[in-house]
PDB file of N, CA, C and O in Angstrom:
ATOM      1  N   MET A   1      89.001 109.245  96.020  1.00  0.00           N
ATOM      2  CA  MET A   1      89.480 107.756  96.726  1.00  0.00           C
ATOM      3  C   MET A   1      88.159 106.992  96.847  1.00  0.00           C
ATOM      4  O   MET A   1      87.981 105.884  96.342  1.00  0.00           O
ATOM      5  N   ALA A   2      87.320 107.616  97.497  1.00  0.00           N
ATOM      6  CA  ALA A   2      86.253 106.821  97.764  1.00  0.00           C
ATOM      7  C   ALA A   2      85.650 105.930  96.385  1.00  0.00           C
ATOM      8  O   ALA A   2      85.419 104.721  96.358  1.00  0.00           O
ATOM      9  N   GLU A   3      85.461 107.002  95.178  1.00  0.00           N
ATOM     10  CA  GLU A   3      85.188 106.477  94.282  1.00  0.00           C
ATOM     11  C   GLU A   3      85.999 105.388  93.608  1.00  0.00           C
ATOM     12  O   GLU A   3      85.496 104.745  92.687  1.00  0.00           O
ATOM     13  N   ALA A   4      87.249 105.152  94.035  1.00  0.00           N
ATOM     14  CA  ALA A   4      88.258 104.172  93.603  1.00  0.00           C
ATOM     15  C   ALA A   4      88.049 103.022  94.472  1.00  0.00           C
ATOM     16  O   ALA A   4      88.861 102.118  94.274  1.00  0.00           O
ATOM     17  N   GLY A   5      87.152 102.801  95.411  1.00  0.00           N
ATOM     18  CA  GLY A   5      86.920 101.724  96.154  1.00  0.00           C
ATOM     19  C   GLY A   5      87.338 101.893  97.481  1.00  0.00           C
ATOM     20  O   GLY A   5      87.053 100.961  98.232  1.00  0.00           O
ATOM     21  N   LEU A   6      87.991 102.921  98.000  1.00  0.00           N
ATOM     22  CA  LEU A   6      88.844 103.099  99.197  1.00  0.00           C
ATOM     23  C   LEU A   6      87.934 103.339 100.448  1.00  0.00           C
ATOM     24  O   LEU A   6      87.245 104.359 100.470  1.00  0.00           O
ATOM     25  N   GLY A   7      87.899 102.529 101.403  1.00  0.00           N
ATOM     26  CA  GLY A   7      86.989 103.066 102.816  1.00  0.00           C
ATOM     27  C   GLY A   7      87.799 104.142 103.334  1.00  0.00           C
ATOM     28  O   GLY A   7      88.980 104.395 103.093  1.00  0.00           O
ATOM     29  N   TRP A   8      86.866 104.814 104.185  1.00  0.00           N
ATOM     30  CA  TRP A   8      87.209 105.779 104.949  1.00  0.00           C
ATOM     31  C   TRP A   8      88.593 105.528 105.828  1.00  0.00           C
ATOM     32  O   TRP A   8      89.456 106.401 105.920  1.00  0.00           O
ATOM     33  N   GLN A   9      88.699 104.234 106.460  1.00  0.00           N
ATOM     34  CA  GLN A   9      89.937 104.119 107.231  1.00  0.00           C
ATOM     35  C   GLN A   9      91.137 104.123 106.186  1.00  0.00           C
ATOM     36  O   GLN A   9      92.254 104.512 106.529  1.00  0.00           O
ATOM     37  N   GLN A  10      90.872 103.688 104.934  1.00  0.00           N
ATOM     38  CA  GLN A  10      92.174 103.751 104.012  1.00  0.00           C
ATOM     39  C   GLN A  10      92.399 105.001 103.559  1.00  0.00           C
ATOM     40  O   GLN A  10      93.554 105.315 103.273  1.00  0.00           O
ATOM     41  N   ILE A  11      91.513 105.779 103.437  1.00  0.00           N
ATOM     42  CA  ILE A  11      91.774 107.230 103.081  1.00  0.00           C
ATOM     43  C   ILE A  11      92.540 108.217 104.289  1.00  0.00           C
ATOM     44  O   ILE A  11      93.466 109.016 104.156  1.00  0.00           O
ATOM     45  N   LEU A  12      91.825 107.852 105.417  1.00  0.00           N
ATOM     46  CA  LEU A  12      92.600 108.319 106.763  1.00  0.00           C
ATOM     47  C   LEU A  12      93.939 108.083 106.747  1.00  0.00           C
ATOM     48  O   LEU A  12      94.739 108.998 106.942  1.00  0.00           O
ATOM     49  N   ALA A  13      94.352 106.714 106.493  1.00  0.00           N
ATOM     50  CA  ALA A  13      95.632 106.383 106.485  1.00  0.00           C
ATOM     51  C   ALA A  13      96.318 107.074 105.693  1.00  0.00           C
ATOM     52  O   ALA A  13      97.401 107.508 106.083  1.00  0.00           O
ATOM     53  N   SER A  14      95.853 107.348 104.380  1.00  0.00           N
ATOM     54  CA  SER A  14      96.683 107.936 103.245  1.00  0.00           C
ATOM     55  C   SER A  14      96.886 109.483 103.700  1.00  0.00           C
ATOM     56  O   SER A  14      97.747 110.160 103.139  1.00  0.00           O
ATOM     57  N   LEU A  15      96.203 109.938 104.567  1.00  0.00           N
ATOM     58  CA  LEU A  15      96.472 111.282 104.958  1.00  0.00           C
ATOM     59  C   LEU A  15      97.283 111.433 106.309  1.00  0.00           C
ATOM     60  O   LEU A  15      97.622 112.516 106.786  1.00  0.00           O
ATOM     61  N   THR A  16      97.518 110.312 106.804  1.00  0.00           N
ATOM     62  CA  THR A  16      98.005 110.164 108.175  1.00  0.00           C
ATOM     63  C   THR A  16      99.473 109.226 108.197  1.00  0.00           C
ATOM     64  O   THR A  16     100.594 109.606 107.860  1.00  0.00           O
ATOM     65  N   THR A  17      99.089 107.993 108.668  1.00  0.00           N
ATOM     66  CA  THR A  17     100.279 107.126 108.881  1.00  0.00           C
ATOM     67  C   THR A  17     101.077 106.856 107.730  1.00  0.00           C
ATOM     68  O   THR A  17     102.303 106.778 107.805  1.00  0.00           O
ATOM     69  N   ARG A  18     100.360 106.692 106.534  1.00  0.00           N
ATOM     70  CA  ARG A  18     101.335 106.327 105.495  1.00  0.00           C
ATOM     71  C   ARG A  18     102.160 107.366 104.965  1.00  0.00           C
ATOM     72  O   ARG A  18     103.259 106.945 104.601  1.00  0.00           O
ATOM     73  N   PRO A  19     101.943 108.815 104.779  1.00  0.00           N
ATOM     74  CA  PRO A  19     103.016 109.809 104.472  1.00  0.00           C
ATOM     75  C   PRO A  19     103.970 109.753 105.797  1.00  0.00           C
ATOM     76  O   PRO A  19     105.164 109.939 105.565  1.00  0.00           O
ATOM     77  N   ALA A  20     103.650 109.552 106.967  1.00  0.00           N
ATOM     78  CA  ALA A  20     104.727 109.646 108.023  1.00  0.00           C
ATOM     79  C   ALA A  20     105.886 108.523 107.694  1.00  0.00           C
ATOM     80  O   ALA A  20     107.098 108.688 107.559  1.00  0.00           O
ATOM     81  N   GLU A  21     105.157 107.417 107.616  1.00  0.00           N
ATOM     82  CA  GLU A  21     106.163 106.164 107.401  1.00  0.00           C
ATOM     83  C   GLU A  21     106.821 106.597 106.287  1.00  0.00           C
ATOM     84  O   GLU A  21     108.027 106.786 106.449  1.00  0.00           O
ATOM     85  N   HIS A  22     106.264 106.859 104.940  1.00  0.00           N
ATOM     86  CA  HIS A  22     106.760 107.157 103.734  1.00  0.00           C
ATOM     87  C   HIS A  22     108.159 108.204 103.832  1.00  0.00           C
ATOM     88  O   HIS A  22     109.140 108.002 103.115  1.00  0.00           O
ATOM     89  N   PHE A  23     108.107 109.099 104.612  1.00  0.00           N
ATOM     90  CA  PHE A  23     108.920 109.855 104.903  1.00  0.00           C
ATOM     91  C   PHE A  23     109.868 109.702 106.308  1.00  0.00           C
ATOM     92  O   PHE A  23     110.499 110.596 106.873  1.00  0.00           O
ATOM     93  N   GLY A  24     109.781 108.592 106.595  1.00  0.00           N
ATOM     94  CA  GLY A  24     110.588 107.980 107.656  1.00  0.00           C
ATOM     95  C   GLY A  24     110.361 108.739 109.100  1.00  0.00           C
ATOM     96  O   GLY A  24     111.194 108.800 110.004  1.00  0.00           O
ATOM     97  N   GLU A  25     108.996 109.318 109.102  1.00  0.00           N
ATOM     98  CA  GLU A  25     109.006 109.865 110.343  1.00  0.00           C
ATOM     99  C   GLU A  25     107.530 109.213 111.181  1.00  0.00           C
ATOM    100  O   GLU A  25     106.736 109.818 111.901  1.00  0.00           O
ATOM    101  N   GLY A  26     107.544 107.951 110.817  1.00  0.00           N
ATOM    102  CA  GLY A  26     106.525 107.148 111.521  1.00  0.00           C
ATOM    103  C   GLY A  26     106.633 107.180 113.101  1.00  0.00           C
ATOM    104  O   GLY A  26     105.598 107.283 113.758  1.00  0.00           O
ATOM    105  N   ALA A  27     107.630 107.110 113.604  1.00  0.00           N
ATOM    106  CA  ALA A  27     107.923 107.037 115.188  1.00  0.00           C
ATOM    107  C   ALA A  27     107.283 108.231 115.762  1.00  0.00           C
ATOM    108  O   ALA A  27     106.891 108.073 116.919  1.00  0.00           O
ATOM    109  N   SER A  28     107.041 109.623 115.127  1.00  0.00           N
ATOM    110  CA  SER A  28     106.867 110.600 115.760  1.00  0.00           C
ATOM    111  C   SER A  28     105.628 111.511 115.088  1.00  0.00           C
ATOM    112  O   SER A  28     105.193 112.560 115.564  1.00  0.00           O
ATOM    113  N   ARG A  29     105.238 110.946 114.046  1.00  0.00           N
ATOM    114  CA  ARG A  29     104.167 111.562 113.584  1.00  0.00           C
ATOM    115  C   ARG A  29     103.144 110.749 112.761  1.00  0.00           C
ATOM    116  O   ARG A  29     103.440 109.578 112.526  1.00  0.00           O
ATOM    117  N   GLY A  30     102.024 111.217 112.317  1.00  0.00           N
ATOM    118  CA  GLY A  30     100.922 110.402 111.662  1.00  0.00           C
ATOM    119  C   GLY A  30      99.815 109.661 112.487  1.00  0.00           C
ATOM    120  O   GLY A  30      98.934 109.050 111.883  1.00  0.00           O
ATOM    121  N   ARG A  31      99.843 109.702 113.877  1.00  0.00           N
ATOM    122  CA  ARG A  31      98.664 109.359 114.675  1.00  0.00           C
ATOM    123  C   ARG A  31      98.704 110.081 115.981  1.00  0.00           C
ATOM    124  O   ARG A  31      99.667 110.829 116.152  1.00  0.00           O
ATOM    125  N   LEU A  32      97.845 109.983 116.898  1.00  0.00           N
ATOM    126  CA  LEU A  32      97.778 110.648 117.913  1.00  0.00           C
ATOM    127  C   LEU A  32      98.228 109.887 119.232  1.00  0.00           C
ATOM    128  O   LEU A  32      97.301 109.206 119.673  1.00  0.00           O
ATOM    129  N   ALA A  33      99.211 109.823 119.870  1.00  0.00           N
ATOM    130  CA  ALA A  33      99.732 109.009 120.944  1.00  0.00           C
ATOM    131  C   ALA A  33     100.437 109.621 121.827  1.00  0.00           C
ATOM    132  O   ALA A  33     100.944 110.677 121.449  1.00  0.00           O
ATOM    133  N   PRO A  34     100.701 109.173 123.270  1.00  0.00           N
ATOM    134  CA  PRO A  34     101.824 109.738 123.855  1.00  0.00           C
ATOM    135  C   PRO A  34     103.015 109.961 123.150  1.00  0.00           C
ATOM    136  O   PRO A  34     103.301 109.168 122.253  1.00  0.00           O
ATOM    137  N   GLY A  35     103.578 110.672 123.338  1.00  0.00           N
ATOM    138  CA  GLY A  35     105.244 111.206 122.885  1.00  0.00           C
ATOM    139  C   GLY A  35     105.087 111.201 121.422  1.00  0.00           C
ATOM    140  O   GLY A  35     106.149 111.187 120.798  1.00  0.00           O
ATOM    141  N   MET A  36     103.929 111.210 120.690  1.00  0.00           N
ATOM    142  CA  MET A  36     103.963 111.880 119.232  1.00  0.00           C
ATOM    143  C   MET A  36     103.916 113.325 119.203  1.00  0.00           C
ATOM    144  O   MET A  36     103.517 113.960 120.180  1.00  0.00           O
ATOM    145  N   GLN A  37     104.364 113.969 117.962  1.00  0.00           N
ATOM    146  CA  GLN A  37     103.867 115.286 117.667  1.00  0.00           C
ATOM    147  C   GLN A  37     102.502 115.536 117.545  1.00  0.00           C
ATOM    148  O   GLN A  37     101.748 114.866 116.839  1.00  0.00           O
ATOM    149  N   ALA A  38     102.192 116.447 118.193  1.00  0.00           N
ATOM    150  CA  ALA A  38     100.472 116.641 118.264  1.00  0.00           C
ATOM    151  C   ALA A  38     100.089 117.656 116.945  1.00  0.00           C
ATOM    152  O   ALA A  38      99.771 118.819 117.195  1.00  0.00           O
ATOM    153  N   ASP A  39     100.128 117.192 115.579  1.00  0.00           N
ATOM    154  CA  ASP A  39      99.550 117.879 114.806  1.00  0.00           C
ATOM    155  C   ASP A  39      98.360 117.159 114.346  1.00  0.00           C
ATOM    156  O   ASP A  39      98.372 115.973 114.019  1.00  0.00           O
ATOM    157  N   ILE A  40      97.063 118.123 114.330  1.00  0.00           N
ATOM    158  CA  ILE A  40      95.683 117.560 114.319  1.00  0.00           C
ATOM    159  C   ILE A  40      95.036 118.478 113.365  1.00  0.00           C
ATOM    160  O   ILE A  40      95.212 119.691 113.243  1.00  0.00           O
ATOM    161  N   VAL A  41      94.047 117.477 112.534  1.00  0.00           N
ATOM    162  CA  VAL A  41      93.378 118.272 111.539  1.00  0.00           C
ATOM    163  C   VAL A  41      91.846 117.698 112.062  1.00  0.00           C
ATOM    164  O   VAL A  41      91.631 116.489 112.150  1.00  0.00           O
ATOM    165  N   ALA A  42      90.847 118.698 112.386  1.00  0.00           N
ATOM    166  CA  ALA A  42      89.731 118.067 112.953  1.00  0.00           C
ATOM    167  C   ALA A  42      88.580 118.438 111.788  1.00  0.00           C
ATOM    168  O   ALA A  42      88.609 119.598 111.378  1.00  0.00           O
ATOM    169  N   PHE A  43      87.708 117.658 111.304  1.00  0.00           N
ATOM    170  CA  PHE A  43      86.675 117.818 110.571  1.00  0.00           C
ATOM    171  C   PHE A  43      85.245 118.217 110.962  1.00  0.00           C
ATOM    172  O   PHE A  43      84.853 117.749 112.031  1.00  0.00           O
ATOM    173  N   SER A  44      84.604 118.812 110.444  1.00  0.00           N
ATOM    174  CA  SER A  44      83.157 119.457 110.532  1.00  0.00           C
ATOM    175  C   SER A  44      82.376 118.103 110.838  1.00  0.00           C
ATOM    176  O   SER A  44      81.693 117.924 111.846  1.00  0.00           O
ATOM    177  N   GLY A  45      82.523 117.427 110.094  1.00  0.00           N
ATOM    178  CA  GLY A  45      81.817 116.255 109.870  1.00  0.00           C
ATOM    179  C   GLY A  45      82.306 114.931 110.357  1.00  0.00           C
ATOM    180  O   GLY A  45      83.314 115.015 111.057  1.00  0.00           O
ATOM    181  N   ASP A  46      81.836 113.723 110.156  1.00  0.00           N
ATOM    182  CA  ASP A  46      82.042 112.500 110.483  1.00  0.00           C
ATOM    183  C   ASP A  46      82.423 111.537 109.185  1.00  0.00           C
ATOM    184  O   ASP A  46      81.564 110.880 108.596  1.00  0.00           O
ATOM    185  N   PRO A  47      83.825 111.541 108.819  1.00  0.00           N
ATOM    186  CA  PRO A  47      84.280 110.760 107.667  1.00  0.00           C
ATOM    187  C   PRO A  47      84.125 109.070 107.616  1.00  0.00           C
ATOM    188  O   PRO A  47      84.419 108.400 106.627  1.00  0.00           O
ATOM    189  N   SER A  48      83.683 108.611 108.689  1.00  0.00           N
ATOM    190  CA  SER A  48      83.235 107.249 108.802  1.00  0.00           C
ATOM    191  C   SER A  48      81.835 107.174 108.307  1.00  0.00           C
ATOM    192  O   SER A  48      81.471 106.088 107.856  1.00  0.00           O
ATOM    193  N   ALA A  49      80.936 108.239 108.325  1.00  0.00           N
ATOM    194  CA  ALA A  49      79.567 108.218 108.009  1.00  0.00           C
ATOM    195  C   ALA A  49      79.499 108.895 106.505  1.00  0.00           C
ATOM    196  O   ALA A  49      78.511 108.643 105.815  1.00  0.00           O
ATOM    197  N   ASP A  50      80.413 109.649 106.053  1.00  0.00           N
ATOM    198  CA  ASP A  50      80.380 110.356 104.703  1.00  0.00           C
ATOM    199  C   ASP A  50      81.702 111.127 104.371  1.00  0.00           C
ATOM    200  O   ASP A  50      81.970 112.251 104.797  1.00  0.00           O
ATOM    201  N   VAL A  51      82.557 110.304 103.483  1.00  0.00           N
ATOM    202  CA  VAL A  51      83.851 110.576 103.359  1.00  0.00           C
ATOM    203  C   VAL A  51      84.110 111.932 102.919  1.00  0.00           C
ATOM    204  O   VAL A  51      85.216 112.458 103.050  1.00  0.00           O
ATOM    205  N   THR A  52      83.083 112.521 102.385  1.00  0.00           N
ATOM    206  CA  THR A  52      83.119 113.705 101.987  1.00  0.00           C
ATOM    207  C   THR A  52      83.666 114.878 103.114  1.00  0.00           C
ATOM    208  O   THR A  52      84.199 115.957 102.859  1.00  0.00           O
ATOM    209  N   ALA A  53      83.389 114.367 104.257  1.00  0.00           N
ATOM    210  CA  ALA A  53      83.949 115.143 105.681  1.00  0.00           C
ATOM    211  C   ALA A  53      85.169 115.488 105.619  1.00  0.00           C
ATOM    212  O   ALA A  53      85.494 116.530 106.188  1.00  0.00           O
ATOM    213  N   PHE A  54      86.192 114.681 104.889  1.00  0.00           N
ATOM    214  CA  PHE A  54      87.572 115.018 104.819  1.00  0.00           C
ATOM    215  C   PHE A  54      87.685 116.120 104.258  1.00  0.00           C
ATOM    216  O   PHE A  54      88.688 116.748 104.598  1.00  0.00           O
ATOM    217  N   ALA A  55      86.827 116.745 103.293  1.00  0.00           N
ATOM    218  CA  ALA A  55      86.886 118.065 102.844  1.00  0.00           C
ATOM    219  C   ALA A  55      86.589 119.195 103.416  1.00  0.00           C
ATOM    220  O   ALA A  55      86.944 120.288 102.973  1.00  0.00           O
ATOM    221  N   ASP A  56      85.925 119.026 104.429  1.00  0.00           N
ATOM    222  CA  ASP A  56      85.076 120.150 105.444  1.00  0.00           C
ATOM    223  C   ASP A  56      86.107 120.122 106.761  1.00  0.00           C
ATOM    224  O   ASP A  56      85.791 119.467 107.754  1.00  0.00           O
ATOM    225  N   VAL A  57      87.119 120.729 106.718  1.00  0.00           N
ATOM    226  CA  VAL A  57      88.208 120.897 107.494  1.00  0.00           C
ATOM    227  C   VAL A  57      87.555 122.189 108.784  1.00  0.00           C
ATOM    228  O   VAL A  57      87.263 123.326 108.412  1.00  0.00           O
ATOM    229  N   ALA A  58      87.444 121.830 109.989  1.00  0.00           N
ATOM    230  CA  ALA A  58      86.951 122.775 111.092  1.00  0.00           C
ATOM    231  C   ALA A  58      88.234 123.446 111.391  1.00  0.00           C
ATOM    232  O   ALA A  58      88.369 124.595 110.970  1.00  0.00           O
ATOM    233  N   PHE A  59      89.352 122.805 112.167  1.00  0.00           N
ATOM    234  CA  PHE A  59      90.532 123.452 112.121  1.00  0.00           C
ATOM    235  C   PHE A  59      91.900 122.611 112.110  1.00  0.00           C
ATOM    236  O   PHE A  59      91.720 121.395 112.179  1.00  0.00           O
ATOM    237  N   VAL A  60      93.110 122.998 112.045  1.00  0.00           N
ATOM    238  CA  VAL A  60      94.364 122.469 112.163  1.00  0.00           C
ATOM    239  C   VAL A  60      95.345 122.919 113.078  1.00  0.00           C
ATOM    240  O   VAL A  60      95.738 124.081 112.975  1.00  0.00           O
ATOM    241  N   ILE A  61      95.833 122.126 114.017  1.00  0.00           N
ATOM    242  CA  ILE A  61      96.893 122.484 115.023  1.00  0.00           C
ATOM    243  C   ILE A  61      98.132 121.819 114.403  1.00  0.00           C
ATOM    244  O   ILE A  61      98.093 120.622 114.118  1.00  0.00           O
ATOM    245  N   ARG A  62      99.311 122.615 114.169  1.00  0.00           N
ATOM    246  CA  ARG A  62     100.571 122.125 113.791  1.00  0.00           C
ATOM    247  C   ARG A  62     101.544 122.535 114.853  1.00  0.00           C
ATOM    248  O   ARG A  62     101.639 123.740 115.084  1.00  0.00           O
ATOM    249  N   GLN A  63     102.287 121.682 115.536  1.00  0.00           N
ATOM    250  CA  GLN A  63     103.278 121.880 116.410  1.00  0.00           C
ATOM    251  C   GLN A  63     102.696 122.894 117.651  1.00  0.00           C
ATOM    252  O   GLN A  63     103.339 123.822 118.141  1.00  0.00           O
ATOM    253  N   GLY A  64     101.382 122.500 118.017  1.00  0.00           N
ATOM    254  CA  GLY A  64     100.882 123.127 119.119  1.00  0.00           C
ATOM    255  C   GLY A  64     100.181 124.489 118.734  1.00  0.00           C
ATOM    256  O   GLY A  64      99.546 125.043 119.632  1.00  0.00           O
ATOM    257  N   ARG A  65     100.223 125.007 117.648  1.00  0.00           N
ATOM    258  CA  ARG A  65      99.725 126.344 117.273  1.00  0.00           C
ATOM    259  C   ARG A  65      98.591 125.976 116.292  1.00  0.00           C
ATOM    260  O   ARG A  65      98.737 125.122 115.418  1.00  0.00           O
ATOM    261  N   MET A  66      97.350 126.733 116.506  1.00  0.00           N
ATOM    262  CA  MET A  66      96.400 126.633 115.463  1.00  0.00           C
ATOM    263  C   MET A  66      96.807 127.397 114.227  1.00  0.00           C
ATOM    264  O   MET A  66      96.949 128.619 114.283  1.00  0.00           O
ATOM    265  N   VAL A  67      96.979 126.795 113.238  1.00  0.00           N
ATOM    266  CA  VAL A  67      97.222 127.469 111.810  1.00  0.00           C
ATOM    267  C   VAL A  67      96.222 127.473 110.959  1.00  0.00           C
ATOM    268  O   VAL A  67      96.426 128.006 109.869  1.00  0.00           O
ATOM    269  N   TYR A  68      95.003 126.931 111.220  1.00  0.00           N
ATOM    270  CA  TYR A  68      93.746 127.202 110.341  1.00  0.00           C
ATOM    271  C   TYR A  68      92.476 127.206 111.330  1.00  0.00           C
ATOM    272  O   TYR A  68      92.446 126.330 112.194  1.00  0.00           O
ATOM    273  N   GLN A  69      91.502 128.069 111.262  1.00  0.00           N
ATOM    274  CA  GLN A  69      90.296 127.648 111.725  1.00  0.00           C
ATOM    275  C   GLN A  69      89.320 128.226 110.704  1.00  0.00           C
ATOM    276  O   GLN A  69      89.426 129.296 110.105  1.00  0.00           O
ATOM    277  N   ALA A  70      88.210 127.182 110.605  1.00  0.00           N
ATOM    278  CA  ALA A  70      87.149 127.716 109.507  1.00  0.00           C
ATOM    279  C   ALA A  70      86.129 128.855 110.034  1.00  0.00           C
ATOM    280  O   ALA A  70      85.759 128.963 111.203  1.00  0.00           O
ATOM    281  N   LEU A  71      85.786 129.591 109.080  1.00  0.00           N
ATOM    282  CA  LEU A  71      84.917 130.548 109.561  1.00  0.00           C
ATOM    283  C   LEU A  71      83.505 130.152 109.666  1.00  0.00           C
ATOM    284  O   LEU A  71      82.901 129.499 108.815  1.00  0.00           O
ATOM    285  N   ASP A  72      83.004 130.615 110.820  1.00  0.00           N
ATOM    286  CA  ASP A  72      81.507 129.981 110.954  1.00  0.00           C
ATOM    287  C   ASP A  72      80.501 130.764 110.017  1.00  0.00           C
ATOM    288  O   ASP A  72      79.315 130.438 109.975  1.00  0.00           O
TER     289      ASP A  72
END
């Protein structure tokens, strides 16, 4: 996506708010805010400094449960 000219903010939106809105769940998913469902993906690096960090997932929390944690 970065090679196509998208910035990190656009890539992040394509992974979060855009799908939530597309599937009619923008009111409850796609961002971290009070009252929203807390599905979280954390990266090991900083995607704003290096977009390849989007591929380096540290952990995933879905519906309040850890569903993935990278091995150290």
